[in-house]
DSSP file (Angstrom, degrees, kcal/mol; ACC not computed):
  #  RESIDUE AA STRUCTURE BP1 BP2  ACC     N-H-->O    O-->H-N    N-H-->O    O-->H-N    TCO  KAPPA ALPHA  PHI   PSI    X-CA   Y-CA   Z-CA
    1    1 A M              0   0    0      0, 0.0     6,-0.0     0, 0.0     2,-0.0   0.000 360.0 360.0 360.0 134.8   -3.3   19.1  -14.7
    2    2 A R    >   -     0   0    0      1,-0.1     3,-1.5     4,-0.0     0, 0.0  -0.288 360.0-100.2 -71.6 163.4   -6.6   18.4  -12.9
    3    3 A A  T 3  S+     0   0    0      1,-0.3    -1,-0.1     3,-0.0     0, 0.0   0.791 120.1  43.6 -58.2 -33.9   -6.5   17.0   -9.4
    4    4 A L  T 3  S+     0   0    0      2,-0.0    -1,-0.3    51,-0.0     2,-0.2   0.419  93.7  99.6 -96.8   3.0   -7.2   13.4  -10.4
    5    5 A E    <   -     0   0    0     -3,-1.5     2,-0.4     0, 0.0     0, 0.0  -0.554  50.8-168.6 -87.2 155.3   -4.9   13.3  -13.3
    6    6 A I        -     0   0    0     -2,-0.2    -4,-0.0     4,-0.0    -2,-0.0  -0.995  25.9-109.0-141.1 143.6   -1.4   11.7  -13.2
    7    7 A S     >  -     0   0    0     -2,-0.4     4,-2.7     1,-0.1     5,-0.2  -0.325  27.6-117.2 -70.8 156.7    1.4   11.9  -15.7
    8    8 A N  H  > S+     0   0    0      1,-0.2     4,-2.3     2,-0.2     5,-0.2   0.881 116.6  52.9 -59.5 -38.1    2.3    8.9  -17.7
    9    9 A Q  H  > S+     0   0    0      2,-0.2     4,-2.2     1,-0.2    -1,-0.2   0.928 111.3  44.4 -65.2 -45.7    5.7    8.9  -16.0
   10   10 A D  H  > S+     0   0    0      2,-0.2     4,-2.7     1,-0.2     5,-0.2   0.904 113.0  51.5 -66.2 -40.6    4.3    8.9  -12.5
   11   11 A L  H  X S+     0   0    0     -4,-2.7     4,-2.5     1,-0.2    -2,-0.2   0.910 110.2  49.3 -61.6 -42.3    1.7    6.3  -13.4
   12   12 A S  H  X S+     0   0    0     -4,-2.3     4,-2.2    -5,-0.2    -1,-0.2   0.909 111.7  48.5 -63.5 -42.7    4.4    4.0  -14.7
   13   13 A R  H  X S+     0   0    0     -4,-2.2     4,-2.3     2,-0.2    -2,-0.2   0.923 113.3  46.8 -63.9 -44.8    6.6    4.5  -11.6
   14   14 A L  H  X S+     0   0    0     -4,-2.7     4,-2.5     2,-0.2    -2,-0.2   0.884 110.8  52.0 -65.7 -38.7    3.6    3.8   -9.3
   15   15 A A  H  X S+     0   0    0     -4,-2.5     4,-2.4    -5,-0.2    -1,-0.2   0.903 109.7  50.0 -63.6 -40.5    2.6    0.7  -11.3
   16   16 A D  H  X S+     0   0    0     -4,-2.2     4,-2.5     2,-0.2    -2,-0.2   0.915 111.0  49.1 -62.7 -43.3    6.2   -0.6  -11.0
   17   17 A E  H  X S+     0   0    0     -4,-2.3     4,-2.2     2,-0.2    -2,-0.2   0.913 111.5  49.1 -62.8 -42.3    6.2    0.0   -7.3
   18   18 A A  H  X S+     0   0    0     -4,-2.5     4,-2.4     1,-0.2    -2,-0.2   0.906 111.8  48.6 -64.3 -41.6    2.9   -1.8   -6.9
   19   19 A M  H  X S+     0   0    0     -4,-2.4     4,-2.9     2,-0.2     5,-0.2   0.892 109.5  52.5 -66.5 -38.6    4.1   -4.8   -9.0
   20   20 A D  H  X S+     0   0    0     -4,-2.5     4,-2.5     2,-0.2    -2,-0.2   0.913 110.4  48.6 -61.6 -41.9    7.3   -5.0   -6.9
   21   21 A L  H  X S+     0   0    0     -4,-2.2     4,-2.4     2,-0.2    -2,-0.2   0.925 112.8  47.4 -63.0 -44.6    5.2   -5.1   -3.8
   22   22 A A  H  X S+     0   0    0     -4,-2.4     4,-2.7     2,-0.2    -2,-0.2   0.914 113.4  48.1 -63.7 -43.5    3.0   -7.8   -5.2
   23   23 A R  H  X S+     0   0    0     -4,-2.9     4,-2.7     2,-0.2    -2,-0.2   0.926 112.6  48.4 -62.3 -45.2    6.0   -9.9   -6.4
   24   24 A S  H  X S+     0   0    0     -4,-2.5     4,-1.1    -5,-0.2    -2,-0.2   0.915 113.6  46.9 -62.6 -44.0    7.7   -9.5   -3.1
   25   25 A Y  H >< S+     0   0    0     -4,-2.4     3,-0.6    -5,-0.2     4,-0.4   0.941 113.3  48.5 -62.8 -47.8    4.6  -10.6   -1.2
   26   26 A W  H >< S+     0   0    0     -4,-2.7     3,-1.2     1,-0.2     4,-0.3   0.903 109.7  52.5 -59.8 -43.1    3.9  -13.5   -3.5
   27   27 A A  H 3< S+     0   0    0     -4,-2.7     3,-0.3     1,-0.2    -1,-0.2   0.739 110.5  49.0 -66.6 -22.8    7.5  -14.7   -3.2
   28   28 A S  T XX S+     0   0    0     -4,-1.1     3,-1.2    -3,-0.6     4,-0.6   0.386  78.5 102.2 -99.2   4.4    7.3  -14.7    0.6
   29   29 A L  G X4 S+     0   0    0     -3,-1.2     3,-1.2    -4,-0.4    -1,-0.2   0.872  76.8  56.6 -58.4 -39.8    4.0  -16.6    1.0
   30   30 A D  G 34 S+     0   0    0     -4,-0.3    -1,-0.3    -3,-0.3    -2,-0.1   0.776 111.0  45.0 -63.9 -24.5    5.7  -19.9    2.0
   31   31 A D  G <4 S+     0   0    0     -3,-1.2    -1,-0.3    -4,-0.1    -2,-0.2   0.453  95.6  96.5 -97.2  -2.3    7.4  -18.1    4.9
   32   32 A R  S << S-     0   0    0     -3,-1.2     2,-0.0    -4,-0.6    -3,-0.0  -0.606  76.0-115.2 -91.3 148.4    4.4  -16.2    6.1
   33   33 A P        -     0   0    0      0, 0.0    -1,-0.1     0, 0.0    -2,-0.1  -0.338  29.5-111.0 -71.5 162.8    2.1  -17.3    8.9
   34   34 A A  S    S+     0   0    0      1,-0.1    -2,-0.0     2,-0.1     0, 0.0   0.834 106.7  35.8 -64.2 -31.5   -1.5  -18.1    8.1
   35   35 A Y  S    S-     0   0    0     35,-0.0    -1,-0.1     0, 0.0     0, 0.0  -0.956  96.2-106.9-122.8 142.6   -2.6  -15.0   10.0
   36   36 A P        -     0   0    0      0, 0.0     2,-1.6     0, 0.0    34,-0.1  -0.308  28.8-118.8 -65.7 150.7   -0.7  -11.6   10.2
   37   37 A S  S    S+     0   0    0     33,-3.1     2,-0.3    -4,-0.1     0, 0.0  -0.599  72.7 112.5 -92.1  76.9    1.1  -10.8   13.4
   38   38 A T        -     0   0    0     -2,-1.6     2,-0.2     4,-0.0    32,-0.0  -0.958  60.4-122.1-141.5 157.7   -0.8   -7.6   14.2
   39   39 A S     >  -     0   0    0     -2,-0.3     4,-2.3     1,-0.1     5,-0.2  -0.567  28.9-111.0 -96.8 165.7   -3.3   -6.6   16.9
   40   40 A G  H  > S+     0   0    0      1,-0.2     4,-2.5    -2,-0.2     5,-0.2   0.876 119.9  54.7 -60.4 -37.3   -6.8   -5.3   16.4
   41   41 A K  H  > S+     0   0    0      2,-0.2     4,-2.4     1,-0.2    -1,-0.2   0.928 108.0  47.9 -63.3 -45.9   -5.6   -1.9   17.6
   42   42 A E  H  > S+     0   0    0      1,-0.2     4,-2.0     2,-0.2    -2,-0.2   0.916 112.9  48.5 -61.8 -43.1   -2.8   -1.8   15.0
   43   43 A T  H  X S+     0   0    0     -4,-2.3     4,-1.6     1,-0.2    -1,-0.2   0.916 110.6  51.0 -63.7 -43.3   -5.2   -2.8   12.2
   44   44 A T  H  X S+     0   0    0     -4,-2.5     4,-1.4     1,-0.2    -1,-0.2   0.909 109.0  51.7 -60.4 -42.4   -7.7   -0.2   13.4
   45   45 A E  H  < S+     0   0    0     -4,-2.4     4,-0.3     1,-0.2    -1,-0.2   0.878 108.4  51.5 -63.1 -37.7   -5.0    2.5   13.3
   46   46 A L  H  < S+     0   0    0     -4,-2.0     3,-0.2     1,-0.2    -1,-0.2   0.847 120.6  32.8 -67.0 -33.1   -4.0    1.6    9.8
   47   47 A F  H  < S+     0   0    0     -4,-1.6    -1,-0.2     1,-0.2    -2,-0.2   0.464 107.5  66.1-104.8  -2.2   -7.5    1.8    8.5
   48   48 A S     <  +     0   0    0     -4,-1.4    -1,-0.2    -3,-0.2    -2,-0.1   0.255  63.6 123.7-111.1  15.1   -9.1    4.6   10.6
   49   49 A R  S    S-     0   0    0     -4,-0.3     2,-0.1    -3,-0.2     3,-0.0  -0.399  71.1 -99.9 -68.0 150.6   -7.2    7.7    9.5
   50   50 A P        -     0   0    0      0, 0.0     2,-0.4     0, 0.0    -1,-0.1  -0.437  39.9-110.1 -67.6 148.7   -9.4   10.5    8.2
   51   51 A W        -     0   0    0     -2,-0.1     2,-0.2    -3,-0.1     3,-0.0  -0.666  30.5-126.1 -81.7 129.7   -9.4   10.8    4.4
   52   52 A A    >   -     0   0    0     -2,-0.4     3,-0.8     1,-0.1     4,-0.1  -0.522   7.5-134.7 -75.9 141.6   -7.6   13.8    3.1
   53   53 A E  T 3  S+     0   0    0      1,-0.2    -1,-0.1    -2,-0.2     3,-0.1   0.862 106.2  45.7 -62.5 -36.3   -9.5   16.1    0.8
   54   54 A E  T 3  S-     0   0    0      1,-0.2    -1,-0.2     2,-0.0     3,-0.1   0.451 111.7-123.0 -90.6  -0.1   -6.6   16.3   -1.7
   55   55 A G    <   -     0   0    0     -3,-0.8    -1,-0.2     1,-0.1    -2,-0.1  -0.084  14.9 -98.9  82.3 172.9   -5.9   12.5   -1.7
   56   56 A R    >   -     0   0    0      1,-0.2     3,-1.6    -4,-0.1    -1,-0.1   0.529  45.0-165.8-111.0 -11.1   -2.6   10.8   -0.8
   57   57 A G  G >   -     0   0    0      1,-0.3     3,-1.5     2,-0.2    -1,-0.2  -0.277  68.7 -11.9  60.7-143.0   -1.2   10.1   -4.3
   58   58 A G  G >  S+     0   0    0      1,-0.3     3,-1.6     2,-0.2     4,-0.4   0.649 121.3  81.3 -67.1 -15.6    1.6    7.6   -4.4
   59   59 A D  G X> S+     0   0    0     -3,-1.6     3,-1.3     1,-0.3     4,-0.8   0.711  73.1  78.3 -63.8 -17.7    2.0    7.7   -0.6
   60   60 A V  H <> S+     0   0    0     -3,-1.5     4,-1.5     1,-0.3     3,-0.4   0.799  81.3  66.5 -62.5 -26.8   -0.9    5.2   -0.5
   61   61 A L  H <> S+     0   0    0     -3,-1.6     4,-2.3     1,-0.2    -1,-0.3   0.824  90.8  63.8 -62.9 -29.7    1.6    2.5   -1.5
   62   62 A H  H <> S+     0   0    0     -3,-1.3     4,-2.2    -4,-0.4    -1,-0.2   0.913 100.9  51.0 -59.4 -42.1    3.3    3.0    1.9
   63   63 A D  H  X S+     0   0    0     -4,-0.8     4,-2.4    -3,-0.4    -1,-0.2   0.920 108.7  50.5 -61.8 -43.7    0.1    1.9    3.6
   64   64 A F  H  X S+     0   0    0     -4,-1.5     4,-2.9     1,-0.2    -1,-0.2   0.892 108.9  52.4 -62.3 -38.5   -0.1   -1.3    1.5
   65   65 A K  H  X S+     0   0    0     -4,-2.3     4,-1.5     2,-0.2    -1,-0.2   0.911 109.2  49.8 -63.1 -41.9    3.6   -2.0    2.4
   66   66 A L  H  < S+     0   0    0     -4,-2.2     4,-0.3     1,-0.2    -2,-0.2   0.925 114.6  44.0 -61.7 -44.1    2.8   -1.7    6.1
   67   67 A I  H >< S+     0   0    0     -4,-2.4     3,-1.1     1,-0.2    -2,-0.2   0.913 112.9  51.1 -67.5 -43.0   -0.2   -4.0    5.8
   68   68 A A  H 3< S+     0   0    0     -4,-2.9    -1,-0.2     1,-0.2    -2,-0.2   0.735 107.0  53.8 -69.9 -23.3    1.6   -6.6    3.6
   69   69 A T  T 3<        0   0    0     -4,-1.5    -1,-0.2     1,-0.2    -2,-0.2   0.421 360.0 360.0 -94.2   3.9    4.6   -6.9    5.9
   70   70 A R    <         0   0    0     -3,-1.1   -33,-3.1    -4,-0.3    -1,-0.2   0.457 360.0 360.0 -87.4 360.0    2.6   -7.7    9.1
């Protein structure tokens, strides 16, 4: 398998995880503040990591979960 390819099984699992995250976020909108409770420093740390040459694969969903729960 080439570096950017993903198996159908892995793609399906990641798509399910992404949809679960979106559903959970959507369901919690009424309870969320208008602005996330994070500092500029925390936000910078989340977005300023160096990019890995080999990519992050499914681990990238972890970052989205961190951002969505703030």
